[in-house]
N, C-alpha and C positions, 0 to 999 in steps of 0.2 A: 486624544482622538477617540471617539466611540467606535469600538470594534466588537462585532459579534463573536461569540466563542467558537462558532463553527467556521469562521473564516480561515484560521490556521489549519483546521482539519481539512477543509476542502482544497486549500491551496497547496499544502505541503504533505500532510499525512496521507490523504486519500490516494494521490498518485504513487506515493511510496508503498502504500498497502496494496494497490493494484499490482505494482511491480513485484512485490513479494509474493502475491497470490499466483501471478503468472509464472514466476520462477519456481515456486513450490510445485505447481502442477506440471511444469515442463521437466524439472530435474528429479523431484522426488516421486511423482506419480507417473512419469514417463509418457505424458500425454502429448499429442501432436498439436502444433500451433493452431490449426484450423478448429480442432475440438475445443481448445481453450477459448478461442475467439467466440465460438458459438455459445459456450457455457457462460462466458462473462458478458456477452452482448457487445463486444468490441470487434474491430476488424483484425484480420490476420496480420496486417501490416503493423497495427498497434502492438500486438503480441510480440512480433519480431523486435520492435523498438524497445519494449520492456526487457526482453531477453538480452539485447545488445547494449543495454544501459544508456539508451538514447532518451528514455523517459523514466520517471520515478527516481529522480536523482538521489534522494535520501533513503532509498530502499535498503541498502546494506546496513545502515545505522538502525533502522526500524526493525529489520529482520532479526537482529542480534539481541533485541530486548527480551528478557526473561518472560515467558508466558505467551510470546507472539506465535510460536509454532502451534500451540494449542488452538489459538484463535484462527490461524490460517487453516488448520485441519477442519475446524468446525464450519468455517465459511465454505470451504470446498465441498464438504459433505452436503451442506444446505443447497449449494448450487447444483450438485449432482442429483439431488432429490427434486429438482425443478423449482425450488423456491427462488423468488426474486428478492434480492436484498437491496435496500436503499442505503444511501450514504448515512442517513440518520440512524438506521439500524446498526450499521458498522460502528458509527461513532458511539452509540449507546453500549454496544458490546465491549468496545475498548474501554469505555468509562467504567463499566461494571468490573472489569478485570484490573482496573487501575493502570491501564496502558496508555490512555489518551494523554494525560498530562505529561507522562514520561516521554511519549513520542514527540510531543510538541517541544519539550525541553531539548531533546536530542536534535531535532531539526533546527531549532533556533540556534543552538550552539554550533551546529555544523554549517549553517549559512555563513557565519562569519569566518570560519576556518577554510571554507572553500573559495572565498573571494581572493582574487589576486591583489597584490599590494597596490596596483595602479587603478583598481576598480572602486576604491574607497569611497 
C-alpha cells in the first residue's frame, strides 16, 4: 500500500507531541489550561483531555525520547513569541533532530503492546 511519510506523523506523533507540549506547559511552566489553549489554538476542553490522558495516547513514550525536551522548550518559546507553527514545521524540526523516525518506531511498537489480546 502506498503511504505518505507524513501519515504516521499526523495520526500518531502529532497528537502525542501536542500532549507532551500541553503537559510541559502545564507541569513545567505552571501555565493555566486556558492560557495553554489560547497559545496552542485549541479548546480548554482539549487541553484538559491531554492533561488527563484522554488524548495523545503515545505521549509518554514520545516524551521520554532523548532530545524531546529540548524540542518542546523550543516549540513553547516560539509559541510564546507569537509564532504560528504548522505540522510540517514540527515534522521538519523532529527530522532535523533525528527524532521523527524514532518517534514513529516508538509509536509503532507501542500500538501492538497496547492492544488487548481480544482486539487482534
